[in-house]
BATILO-420291 format. One record per residue: residue number from 0; x negated, y, z of N, C-alpha, C in turn. Coordinates in pm, whole numbers, plus 50000, padded with zeros to 5 digits. Atoms other than C-alpha are relative to their C-alpha. Example, Ala and Ser with C-alpha at 12.3 -4.5 7.8 and 13.67 -1.06 7.14 Angstrom:
// BATILO-420291
 num  n.xx  n.yy  n.zz ca.xx ca.yy ca.zz  c.xx  c.yy  c.zz
   0 49911 49881 50000 48770 49550 50780 49910 50120 50000
   1 50082 49881 49994 48633 49894 50714 50077 50109 50073
// end
This chain:
// BATILO-420291
 num  n.xx  n.yy  n.zz ca.xx ca.yy ca.zz  c.xx  c.yy  c.zz
   0 49928 50045 49894 75011 06099 80500 50086 50066 50091
   1 49854 49983 49917 75302 06140 80729 49907 50126 50079
   2 50042 49908 49896 75074 06330 81003 49959 50121 49923
   3 50048 49904 50076 74933 06567 80742 50115 50092 49980
   4 49862 49898 50043 75292 06687 80632 50030 50083 50134
   5 49915 49940 49885 75368 06768 80990 49890 50069 50056
   6 50063 49919 49962 75078 06997 81031 49876 49949 50084
   7 50084 50040 49946 74798 06796 81161 49932 50047 50109
   8 50088 49886 49931 74582 07080 81292 50058 50105 50045
   9 49930 49836 49975 74829 07310 81391 49943 50102 49942
  10 50015 49863 50088 74765 07531 81086 50079 50093 50023
  11 49900 49856 49965 74918 07861 81069 50149 49926 49896
  12 49870 50026 50114 75146 07694 80784 50073 49913 50087
  13 49884 50115 49940 75283 07401 81012 50041 50096 50122
  14 49964 49915 49909 75291 07644 81288 50157 50083 49965
  15 49871 49927 50072 75541 07868 81085 50092 49902 49995
  16 49891 50077 50032 75742 07596 80974 50062 49907 50083
  17 49913 50040 49917 75830 07438 81264 50016 50076 50141
  18 49988 49882 49912 75844 07746 81461 50189 50013 50055
  19 49859 49997 49966 76171 07712 81675 50082 49912 49947
  20 49944 50122 50052 76259 07369 81526 49938 49901 50082
  21 50023 50121 49946 76295 07049 81668 49977 49906 49914
  22 50007 50121 50110 76246 06857 81324 49926 49893 50053
  23 50101 50120 49993 75967 06645 81443 50112 49925 50114
  24 49936 50112 49901 76132 06510 81752 50157 49938 49929
  25 49875 50090 50045 76460 06437 81560 49958 49887 49914
  26 50071 50124 50089 76253 06247 81274 49937 49862 50080
  27 50064 50135 49929 76077 06043 81544 50090 49937 50054
  28 49855 50131 49912 76382 05924 81725 50061 49952 49896
  29 49895 50076 50089 76533 05835 81416 49913 49875 49961
  30 50119 50088 50068 76192 05654 81308 49999 49899 50108
  31 50026 50131 49904 76162 05455 81645 50141 49940 50005
  32 49891 50105 50003 76517 05323 81602 49979 49901 49917
  33 50013 50082 50090 76373 05116 81332 49840 49943 50021
  34 50159 50036 49980 75995 05065 81460 49950 49876 49982
  35 50053 50140 50034 75998 04703 81429 50008 49939 49889
  36 50012 50008 50144 76010 04730 81074 49875 50013 49943
  37 50106 49931 50025 75675 04886 81065 49895 49947 50128
  38 50085 50036 49850 75495 04750 81399 49889 49907 49915
  39 50056 50048 50040 75331 04491 81190 49856 50045 49890
  40 50101 49926 50064 75139 04762 80963 49946 50095 50059
  41 50075 49879 49887 74857 04932 81142 49984 50128 49975
  42 50027 49836 50048 74821 05233 80917 50102 50079 50044
  43 49897 49921 50004 75149 05312 80921 50052 50009 50156
  44 49983 49972 49842 75201 05244 81308 49884 50134 50042
  45 50066 49905 49946 74926 05473 81354 50039 50172 49957
  46 49923 49884 50082 75103 05746 81127 50099 50017 50113
  47 49847 49980 49937 75435 05702 81360 49913 50001 50141
  48 50030 49960 49859 75240 05703 81678 49936 50116 50025
  49 50040 49848 49988 75048 06050 81588 50138 50077 49982
  50 49887 49928 50005 75413 06158 81502 50075 49999 50132
  51 49932 49992 49876 75539 06045 81850 49946 50072 50093
  52 50079 49903 49951 75267 06242 82010 50030 50122 49980
  53 49940 49838 50029 75371 06548 81844 50129 50047 50049
  54 49885 49980 49950 75706 06499 81937 49977 49982 50183
  55 50017 49978 49827 75614 06431 82305 49917 50091 50070
  56 50091 49822 49963 75349 06742 82317 50109 50104 49978
  57 49862 49896 50024 75677 06957 82179 50091 49986 50115
  58 49921 50009 49889 75883 06791 82430 49953 50078 50158
  59 50067 49932 49842 75645 06878 82725 50018 50151 49995
  60 49984 49834 50017 75610 07232 82600 50156 50056 50013
  61 49856 49919 49967 75994 07272 82634 50063 49961 50111
  62 49992 50089 49889 75972 07085 82975 50126 49905 50010
  63 49927 50093 50010 76173 06801 82893 49906 49903 49973
  64 50113 50088 49975 75953 06582 83055 50053 49831 49992
  65 49964 50161 50039 76139 06232 83053 50005 49982 49870
  66 49967 50009 50132 76209 06288 82692 49867 49993 49942
  67 50159 49987 50058 75806 06363 82626 49964 49842 50050
  68 50034 50123 49916 75751 06046 82887 50035 49838 49867
  69 49928 50102 50079 75966 05825 82625 49919 49981 49854
  70 50057 49959 50154 75777 05962 82292 49860 49957 50004
  71 50117 50037 49988 75458 05917 82433 49960 49862 50029
  72 50033 50111 49975 75489 05597 82580 50053 49874 49866
  73 49976 50055 50105 75642 05496 82224 49850 50008 49942
  74 50145 49985 50063 75301 05646 82062 49914 49885 50055
  75 50088 50120 49964 75117 05385 82292 50002 49884 49943
  76 49954 50105 50045 75320 05105 82227 49958 49951 49865
  77 49995 50000 50134 75227 05169 81863 49862 49984 49943
  78 50161 49980 50038 74838 05172 81882 49980 49830 50024
  79 50032 50143 50018 74659 04848 81841 49917 49995 50141
  80 50061 50027 49849 74506 04657 82167 49871 50078 50006
  81 50123 49944 50018 74153 04784 82070 49993 50172 49999
  82 49991 49911 50033 74261 05115 82069 49909 50108 50045
  83 50090 49940 49924 74009 05295 82302 49862 49989 49926
  84 50124 50007 50107 73733 05156 82049 49997 50060 49904
  85 49989 49960 50107 73888 05239 81733 50078 50121 49970
  86 49920 49868 49969 74099 05539 81831 49989 50083 50134
  87 50052 49975 49837 73894 05680 82121 50056 50161 50007
  88 49939 49891 49941 74011 06056 82089 50123 50016 50028
  89 49843 49975 50005 74349 06015 82012 50065 49929 50129
  90 49949 50084 49869 74376 05735 82299 49985 50090 50152
  91 50019 49883 49854 74212 06007 82557 50123 50111 49992
  92 49928 49901 49997 74451 06273 82441 50129 49945 50037
  93 49851 50052 49952 74768 06048 82466 50011 49949 50159
  94 50007 50033 49846 74668 05885 82797 50027 50150 50112
  95 50030 49874 49925 74628 06248 82939 50148 50019 49985
  96 49875 49968 50000 74966 06357 82799 50106 49924 50102
  97 49904 50082 49941 75143 06059 82916 49998 50015 50144
  98 50034 49983 49879 75006 06083 83254 50064 50137 50058
  99 49905 49848 49941 75149 06473 83270 50121 49979 50007
 100 49873 49971 50010 75476 06385 83147 50076 49911 50092
 101 49975 50119 49864 75498 06073 83419 49993 50072 50108
 102 49994 49941 49874 75387 06320 83677 50103 50112 50027
 103 49886 49921 50039 75640 06571 83568 50118 49963 50031
 104 49883 50070 50015 75904 06321 83576 49996 49923 50125
 105 49991 50059 49873 75824 06227 83930 49981 49821 50005
 106 50020 50099 49968 75698 05906 83822 49806 49968 50017
 107 50110 49972 49976 75384 05925 84029 49893 49846 49997
 108 50095 50124 49999 75264 05567 84033 49972 49957 49883
 109 50022 50017 50109 75285 05524 83679 49907 50118 49905
 110 50114 49883 50015 75078 05866 83646 49905 49930 50031
 111 50114 50048 49932 74834 05695 83859 49927 49905 49963
 112 50027 50116 50146 74813 05403 83636 49939 50030 49921
 113 50042 49933 50111 74757 05596 83341 49842 50039 50033
 114 50113 49938 50000 74505 05798 83498 49862 49907 50009
 115 50131 50104 49976 74291 05520 83629 49947 49893 49900
 116 50035 50056 50127 74268 05381 83278 49909 50113 49933
 117 50095 49911 50058 74135 05688 83160 49869 49994 50073
 118 50131 50060 49915 73877 05641 83455 49897 49941 49938
 119 50078 50126 50034 73807 05339 83298 49910 50014 49917
 120 50042 49998 50112 73773 05392 82982 49924 50100 49926
 121 50083 49890 50021 73640 05732 82949 49855 50024 49956
 122 50146 50013 50077 73284 05780 82769 49907 50081 50120
 123 50089 49890 49909 73153 06071 83022 50085 50060 50082
 124 49925 49937 49892 73240 06264 83282 50071 50143 49929
 125 49925 49889 50032 73360 06586 83064 50110 49954 49939
 126 49869 50078 50020 73612 06339 82910 50104 49980 50094
 127 49937 50005 49873 73743 06283 83252 50063 50087 50075
 128 49942 49875 49897 73773 06627 83430 50165 50013 49950
 129 49863 49987 49981 74098 06689 83266 50089 49902 50102
 130 49911 50129 49927 74265 06368 83404 49970 50023 50166
 131 49972 49971 49868 74091 06441 83757 50044 50094 50045
 132 49942 49892 49974 74213 06775 83746 50161 49976 50029
 133 49845 50002 50008 74578 06672 83690 49997 49886 50144
 134 49990 50117 49901 74534 06397 83941 49966 50077 50156
 135 50013 49927 49889 74436 06659 84216 50125 50080 50010
 136 49865 49892 49989 74738 06876 84111 50131 49929 50027
 137 49891 50053 49959 74978 06613 84156 49984 49919 50149
 138 50000 50009 49854 74825 06546 84494 50045 50114 50089
 139 49977 49904 49944 74863 06877 84576 50147 50033 49978
 140 49860 49943 50030 75204 06941 84452 50083 49984 50130
 141 49914 50054 49898 75374 06779 84776 49946 50081 50127
 142 50034 49906 49892 75143 06989 85000 50046 50136 49995
 143 50019 49855 50041 75189 07321 84823 50168 49983 50014
 144 49860 49984 49947 75600 07228 84858 50020 50012 50142
 145 50009 49996 49837 75578 07169 85237 49950 50112 50016
 146 50009 49820 49948 75363 07472 85285 50080 50082 49959
 147 49876 49867 50049 75624 07703 85117 50124 49951 50075
 148 49865 50028 49940 75906 07516 85301 49957 50028 50140
 149 50009 49935 49901 75733 07576 85603 49967 50106 50053
 150 50064 49858 49981 75600 07926 85559 50148 50075 49997
 151 49803 49921 49996 76029 08021 85493 50042 49963 50141
 152 49898 50038 49890 76144 07844 85801 49930 50054 50104
 153 50076 49989 49914 75849 07889 86046 49918 50151 50007
 154 50074 49897 49993 75705 08231 86153 49841 50019 50074
 155 50116 50030 49948 75325 08265 86261 49936 49883 49963
 156 50046 50144 50052 75128 07947 86304 50080 49848 49977
 157 49918 50086 50040 75300 07689 86135 49954 49864 49959
 158 50085 50141 50016 75048 07390 86152 50020 49890 50109
 159 50030 50080 49867 75172 07258 86518 50142 49885 49972
 160 49883 50110 49994 75353 06918 86552 50121 49993 49878
 161 49912 50035 50098 75497 06843 86225 49977 49895 49907
 162 49979 50106 50093 75542 06518 86036 49956 50006 49883
 163 49993 49954 50147 75575 06675 85701 49826 50062 49987
 164 50131 49974 50008 75221 06837 85758 49904 49896 50009
 165 50103 50110 50010 75068 06524 85866 49998 49922 49862
 166 50005 50064 50142 75169 06388 85534 49915 50077 49895
 167 50088 49911 50008 75051 06683 85383 49865 50006 49968
 168 50180 50004 49952 74699 06670 85521 49999 49816 49950
 169 50103 50165 50042 74670 06274 85400 49994 50019 49848
 170 50010 49961 50094 74757 06398 85056 49848 50092 49947
 171 50114 49899 49995 74484 06694 85117 49909 49919 49988
 172 50140 50083 49975 74226 06433 85212 49950 49926 49852
 173 50037 50039 50151 74252 06289 84869 49953 50078 49911
 174 50022 49859 50114 74250 06615 84684 49818 50018 50029
 175 50121 49997 49968 73946 06679 84883 49846 49924 49953
 176 50079 50139 50011 73765 06353 84837 49955 49990 49867
 177 50023 50018 50177 73820 06345 84448 49948 50117 49948
 178 50064 49870 50025 73697 06727 84435 49868 49997 50016
 179 50124 49980 49924 73400 06671 84646 49928 49906 49865
 180 50095 50067 50069 73280 06388 84419 50003 50059 49834
 181 49983 49951 50139 73367 06565 84085 49903 50135 50000
 182 50065 49864 50010 73194 06876 84173 49855 49976 50037
 183 50156 50050 49959 72880 06685 84303 49971 49952 49864
 184 50067 50046 50123 72872 06511 83981 49961 50114 49878
 185 50043 49851 50109 72883 06892 83805 49903 50054 50036
 186 50079 49938 49950 72603 06960 83991 50011 50122 50109
 187 49966 49903 49897 72763 07181 84261 49979 49926 50155
 188 50065 50013 49861 72655 07185 84625 50158 49974 50107
 189 49883 49987 49929 72905 07075 84908 49943 50069 50139
 190 49999 49945 49855 72903 07263 85274 49865 49893 50078
 191 50083 50117 49936 72552 07119 85434 50045 50005 50170
 192 49940 50012 49861 72564 07028 85815 49987 50131 50047
 193 50061 49861 49925 72371 07344 85911 50114 50092 49983
 194 49937 49904 50009 72684 07530 85781 50117 50016 50114
 195 49889 50010 49886 72971 07638 86053 50029 50175 49983
 196 49911 49823 49988 73183 07961 86153 49889 50110 49998
 197 50070 49886 49973 72893 08157 86285 49895 49998 49878
 198 50101 49971 50120 72688 08094 85959 50054 50040 49869
 199 49913 49990 50095 72960 08165 85730 50014 50162 49955
 200 50019 49842 50082 72905 08572 85694 49861 49976 49912
 201 50086 50007 50102 72571 08466 85515 50036 49969 49874
 202 49942 50050 50155 72737 08290 85214 50055 50102 49961
 203 49934 49894 50042 72976 08571 85229 49917 50125 49928
 204 50071 49875 50050 72736 08847 85191 49869 49951 49883
 205 50067 50033 50080 72521 08652 84970 50085 50020 49854
 206 49914 49997 50117 72836 08646 84731 50015 50158 49958
 207 50034 49852 50033 72866 09029 84760 49892 50076 49938
 208 50112 49931 50092 72520 09096 84680 50000 49949 49881
 209 50012 50038 50155 72542 08866 84360 50100 50111 49927
 210 49912 49909 50076 72830 09097 84268 49956 50095 49997
 211 50070 49883 50021 72665 09403 84318 49851 50004 49946
 212 50083 50009 50060 72351 09277 84154 50035 49996 49827
 213 49946 50002 50115 72541 09223 83834 50076 50100 49969
 214 49908 49904 50021 72722 09530 83858 50140 49950 49952
 215 49840 50066 50010 73080 09372 83925 50072 50051 49915
 216 49930 49929 50091 73284 09648 83734 49958 49945 49821
 217 50032 50004 50120 73078 09589 83425 50030 49845 49955
 218 50017 50100 50025 73083 09226 83459 50166 49938 49978
 219 49864 50033 50012 73452 09198 83493 50067 50041 49868
 220 49967 49941 50132 73495 09404 83174 49972 49898 49892
 221 50120 50080 50123 73232 09184 82982 50120 49924 49935
 222 49951 50097 50106 73318 08923 82707 50027 49885 50080
 223 49957 50127 49946 73530 08621 82831 49896 49890 49956
 224 50067 50117 50048 73332 08310 82838 50064 49889 49946
 225 49957 50116 50040 73393 08027 82632 49986 49836 50078
 226 50062 50139 49926 73231 07737 82867 50117 49927 50059
 227 49921 50071 49939 73507 07493 82928 49985 49952 50099
 228 50027 50063 49854 73321 07334 83195 50003 50106 50092
 229 49972 49893 49894 73284 07650 83392 50182 50010 50047
 230 49861 50012 49953 73657 07667 83379 50086 49898 50073
 231 50010 50136 49936 73700 07324 83492 49980 50006 50137
 232 50106 50005 49859 73455 07376 83757 50091 50099 50084
 233 49910 49917 49901 73673 07659 83914 50135 49959 50056
 234 49907 50043 49916 73965 07505 83900 49994 49878 50108
 235 50047 50112 49902 73808 07207 84093 49998 50090 50131
 236 50031 49907 49904 73674 07487 84320 50138 50053 50061
 237 49903 49979 49963 74039 07593 84360 50068 49899 50057
 238 49895 50068 49908 74201 07282 84424 49913 49946 50147
 239 50062 50079 49875 73937 07155 84687 50014 50124 50114
 240 49998 49914 49890 73965 07504 84864 50152 49999 50060
 241 49876 49989 49961 74346 07457 84881 49998 49913 50107
 242 49993 50129 49928 74296 07085 85023 49918 50071 50142
 243 50045 49992 49896 74055 07249 85267 50085 50078 50117
 244 49878 49894 49926 74361 07521 85397 50022 49910 50094
 245 49956 50092 49929 74480 07198 85512 49962 49923 50129
 246 50041 50100 49909 74247 06987 85664 49880 50021 50053
 247 50161 49951 49945 73910 07160 85733 50012 50122 50080
 248 50046 49870 49903 73812 07468 85942 50037 50121 49897
 249 50019 49879 50075 73850 07831 85799 49908 50003 49913
 250 50128 49965 50083 73503 07860 85678 49964 49888 49887
 251 50002 50075 50091 73505 07550 85502 50062 50052 49885
 252 49954 49939 50142 73746 07704 85256 49953 50114 49945
 253 50082 49883 50016 73554 08015 85274 49874 49968 49919
 254 50145 50073 50085 73245 07803 85147 50032 50006 49842
 255 49972 50046 50116 73421 07715 84858 50043 50115 49922
 256 49943 49852 50091 73588 08053 84728 49860 50076 50000
 257 50141 49911 50035 73233 08204 84779 49928 49953 49880
 258 50066 50066 50068 73063 07918 84564 50054 50031 49852
 259 49928 49982 50129 73347 07980 84291 49959 50121 49927
 260 50046 49869 50080 73255 08328 84255 49862 50018 49968
 261 50150 50021 50045 72889 08268 84249 49983 49933 49882
 262 50027 50088 50143 72922 08035 83963 50048 50090 49909
 263 49968 49930 50086 73140 08276 83783 49932 50103 49937
 264 50077 49921 50002 72922 08551 83852 49862 49966 49910
 265 50144 50058 50014 72593 08342 83759 50054 49940 49826
 266 50033 50079 50126 72763 08180 83418 50124 50105 49919
 267 49884 49926 50102 73062 08445 83298 50127 49985 50065
 268 49896 50027 49998 73409 08530 83319 50066 49931 49934
 269 49895 50099 50075 73663 08285 83238 50117 49994 50017
 270 49872 49992 49979 74024 08209 83269 50060 50021 50142
 271 49965 50034 49812 74041 08116 83661 49889 50060 50052
 272 50092 49904 49922 73773 08369 83765 50084 50106 50092
 273 49918 49911 49911 74062 08618 83880 50037 49925 50128
 274 49949 50067 49904 74194 08360 84094 49914 49953 50080
 275 50120 50023 49887 73869 08276 84256 49952 50108 50070
 276 50071 49861 49942 73795 08632 84330 50130 50029 50117
 277 49908 49994 49872 74173 08652 84500 49973 49880 50099
 278 49995 50100 49893 74104 08344 84698 49860 50068 50080
 279 50131 49951 49928 73734 08473 84805 50065 50150 50087
 280 49985 49877 49939 73887 08811 84886 50110 49978 50132
 281 49901 50063 49846 74195 08652 85134 49932 49904 50092
 282 50066 50110 49920 73951 08400 85241 49938 50111 50133
 283 50083 49920 49940 73724 08689 85376 50095 50114 50117
 284 49911 49934 49878 73993 08899 85544 50129 49885 50074
 285 49910 50100 49927 74162 08561 85663 50157 50004 49986
 286 49903 50013 50044 74479 08597 85519 50043 49864 49933
 287 49957 50161 50019 74615 08236 85524 50097 50009 49861
 288 49936 50017 50125 74902 08328 85283 49946 50017 49892
 289 50077 49986 50135 74714 08446 85006 49894 49918 49946
 290 50099 50097 50032 74457 08200 85019 50070 49837 49959
 291 49895 50160 50086 74725 07882 84945 50066 50039 49869
 292 49924 49985 50146 74808 08057 84611 49948 49912 49926
// end
């Protein structure tokens, strides 16, 4: 089969053969000029859909987002109407990549429509997590851009009387609500009504105690956890902490930073543990610039 010839499982041979070579994109482009000649052949269409997804992924890796979007859209057009039933894993992966390419090409409405389709068709929460995270990143990007521009132009407190900040806060609320919903489904807890600025030192001290209990230095040097759900959960904690920075009191952001570190202390070190620690530390010392990293 054609996709096997191009290293279907990213084998070492496939990686070596295509290292630094854009032959996949070249072949896909040539084939797509005549795709009307094989669209009726379901088996061949699937082969070329896989080829186009590979070409789109390679274009994404090369930061050629508009080209990636075209390849991935072509891949989608080659799949049968019942693709979610007959080719679930492929459809899930393709829709995520397509949404990523659309977002990176500033086609935010298209990206949102694609993500909504994933939320509708995905079979379980775990399959939806990457798309939820992509959605929050899309909504956070405007806030992050405005934050850095304001930080460069205004010293001191920069949250006063700015329509741009109000716009950023609108997006941040969407991020907060999405993350709160996902984290709750993952079994995490939101700040209780009794939680306030005066009680925030309690959760901070609990975090320090948990760090001491596991011998923090040994924990940090321990084997990296392969728990993908843990890694995803920490990313949602990061996103909700960032959103809280804009629309909630400071102690709410502190709450999520503490919960992220406590979770990693309990389940192990993963890729996003270091950033969770940075946010926790910056929150404790009330360093707003560091907390929004």
